N, C-alpha and C positions, 0 to 999 in steps of 0.2 A: 719330608721328611728336617729340615731345613724350620719348617712352624716348630714340627716336636722337638727338637732339639733348643731353641728357643722357648718355648711353653716349661719345660723340663730347666733350665738353671734361670729362669726368673722366678720358677715356683720356689727352687729349693734357694735360691740369694731371700727372699721372701721368710725363708722359714729358721735362714743364719745364726740375726741376733737372738731370733727368743731358743730360740734350741740350747745359746750360749751359757742366756741367765738361766735358762731349766737346769743345765747340768753345775752349773755354777752354783747351786740354791742346795743339789743331791749328791753333789761331792762335799758339802761341806755339813750336811744331816751326817754323812756316811762319816768320815772323817771325825766328827764331833764322837757319833754313841757308838762307835768301833768296837771299843775295847770294853763298855759300859754294853754292851749287848752280848759279847764274850760270854762276860761271867754269867750276864742272867740264863742263856741258852746253855752254860754247858751246867748250871747250881739247878735249875730248873728242873730236871728229872723226868716223873710219868706226866709232866705238866709240860715237857718241852714242844710238842705239838702245836700248842699255842702260844707262846712264847716265840719260837721257830716263823710261824705262819701268819704273825703279826709281823715281825722286823725281817723275814723276807719280800713282803710287800714294799720295802724300802727302793726308790729306784735305783738300778745296777745290779752286776753280777757281784755289789763285791761281801756280800752275807753270805750267797749261795758257797762260795772258793772257801770262807771263814769258816764252815759251816763242813764243806768237805773235809780241810783239815780237821776239824774237829769229830768226826767221822770215823774218820782216817786211824785213829791214837784213841778209840773206841769212849770220850769221854760224849758224846750225844749216842741217840738211839739211831736208830735206821727210821724208825715214823717221824722226826721230829728233821733230820735229814730230808726227807720225802719231802715235809710238809713246807720246806724252807724252799726247791728247788720247785711246787706247784704254784706256790705264791708269788715266789720272785717276778720283777717284773722287767729287768733289764733296760730295756732301748724304749719298752714302750710309751708307760709314762712320758718322759719330755716330748714323743716327739709327737702322744694325745694331746700336748698341751701349748706347742706349739703350734699343731694344726687346727687350734679354735672349737676341737671338741668338748659337746658341751658335759660340763660338770654330773649332770648325773648318768652322763654315759662313763666317763671315768670312775665314778665311782662303785656304779654299779659290778663295771669289768676287775674293781679292786678287791673288791666283796666276796666279790662269784670268788674267786679265788682263794682266797683268806678261809672264808668258810670248808671250801673241797679238801685245801689242805690241812684245816685242825681236823676234819673229818676220818679223813684218809692216815693222818699220819696217827689218830687215837686208836681205827682198825688196825694198822700195820703193830704196833707196839704190843696188841692186845694178843693180835695171833699170834705175834715172834715175842712174847716175854721171856727176854732170859738176861742170865748178870751181862754186863760188861762191866771187863776185865782192862782198867786205863795201861793201857802200852806209851811209856814214854821214849821220843828217840822223834830226832830232828825230819823239820818239814820246809822244803823249800821253801820260798817266798816265790808265787809266781807271779804276782804282780814283779816283781827287781829280776827272775829272771826272762820275760818278753819285753823289759826297758816302757812298762806304759808309764813313768816316770810320778807314779800316788802315790808316792813320800815326797815332794819339790813342789808341795802350793798345789790349790786347789784353782788357784788359776791358768798353769801348766799344764795339768792333768787336765782340767774343762776344756780348753785349747782342742790337745789330742782327742779326746771322747769327740768333742764336737766335730772338726775337720774329719775322721772316721766316719764317722753316722752320714757327714751331709754329702760326704762319698757314696755310701752307701744306699740313699736315698734318694740320688740323682742317675748312681745306675737303675734302681726298681723303678722308678718313677718313668723314666726313658724308657723302660720295656713296658713297662703295664702302657705307657701314653700310645709307642710301636704298634702294639698289639692291638687296644683298643680303635684306632687309627684304621688297619688292615683286615684284622680280624672282626673289631666289634666284639660290645661291651659283654654281647649274651654267650659267644660261641668261650668268650676268656672262659665266664662262670663256666661255661656246659666242661671245662678241663681241670679246674674243681672241683666241679660238683656238685654248684651253686646248686641251696635249696633241696638240698638230698642229704639223705638220714646218713648216706656216708659218707661224705666231704668230710668231718672230722677226722676219719683216717687218713688223710692227703696231710691238712693240717697242724696233725696229730707229729706225720712222721718229717714234716717242715721246720716246725719249733727244736725238735730231738737236735736239731744242726748245730753243734758244739761253738757256736760264736754270734756276736751278737746280730747278725747279717739275719737271722733268725725270726726273730722279736723285730728288727724293723719289716721283713717282708709279709710279716702276719699283722702286725698293725694297718702299713699300705694297703695289702688288699683290702681290709677290711674299709678302710675311709676310703676305699676306688671302689666300696661299691662290690666290690667283686668275689667276698665269700661274704658272710653269714654271722650274726654276732655268735651262734653257738660253734661252729670253725675257727671264729680268734681266740675264743675261749682256750678252747681244745689247745689250740695251737702255743698260745705262749701259759699256758700249763705246762705241758711240755719247757717247753722255752727254758732254760736257765742260765745263762750264756756260754760261758768257757766252763762254767762247773764240772761241768762232766767228763773234757778234754782232764782237770787236775784229779778227780775221780779216779781215774783208771789211770794217771801217775803215781799219784801218790798210796792207794790201797792197793797192797799185795793182792787179797782177793777176789781176782776176776769171776771167777762166777758168781760171788755176789755184787761185783759193779755191773753183771751182764742183764740179775733178776733187775735189780735199781730201776734197768734203764727199760726194761722187760714193761717190770712195771709201772712207772709211768706214762711212757706210751698209752698201757691200758687203761692206766683213770683217762686221759689226756682222749682218747675217745670215747667211752663212755659217758665221761663228761660232757661231750659235745656231742652225742645220738639223745642222750636224756632230756635237754637241753633245747633239743633239735626236735625233737619228737613231741615237749610239751607246747615250745611254739607251734607245734602243726595243732594239734587239740586247742589250747587258749589263740 
């Protein structure tokens, strides 16, 4: 047990500086383009899913939270909202970068998420096409309510994000290391139905956890070889950070919220199953 704890802490310490630099860059990008992105998405109209899926891929859940507020006021469509949710990377990218993951794999995950987001966004808007009436009402800022310090400089915000995520990584890494040591990697893989076409059902469910921990769990499981690429993608598709919490808080139509939640889960599962199926064939 002592070796497991030491290995976990050493791995986390090695990641710490890289994670902070990654968050610092992401915070700068998010703060710099936040207002411009909001205007682009709100004015995109029927092309919303294109801009939404591209901007949603920017790390962290800032754009998905912003999009939720825009949807609550009916400025953007359901399709655009879901396209952003599906492409949202949350904490995935900084973790992959800090772990030294191959650039080709990172781009592969991002591109798959963006393409699925675009396609599903257009299909949903096509099916549910109807006029949206804009409603003006005040929506409280989620970051202010949860004291994220997002508006008090990128360094302070980056430090806070780094601390939160490194604690999650330590917890998840410890559990994985302990599990692999005592149960074996093969048995852990069985729990998550590794190499099974049904594995995306579990990873998509984990992704729905309305917290940055979901993307941390999915990414770490993939990097540890516990879940496949298909399961990783399905879990990251459904993971939109705290955006789902914001959705149920600011949007009064609870039935519509549940439909969005179910739609995300189904898209994550179907996408994962298809990718898994294609991997079996090729």
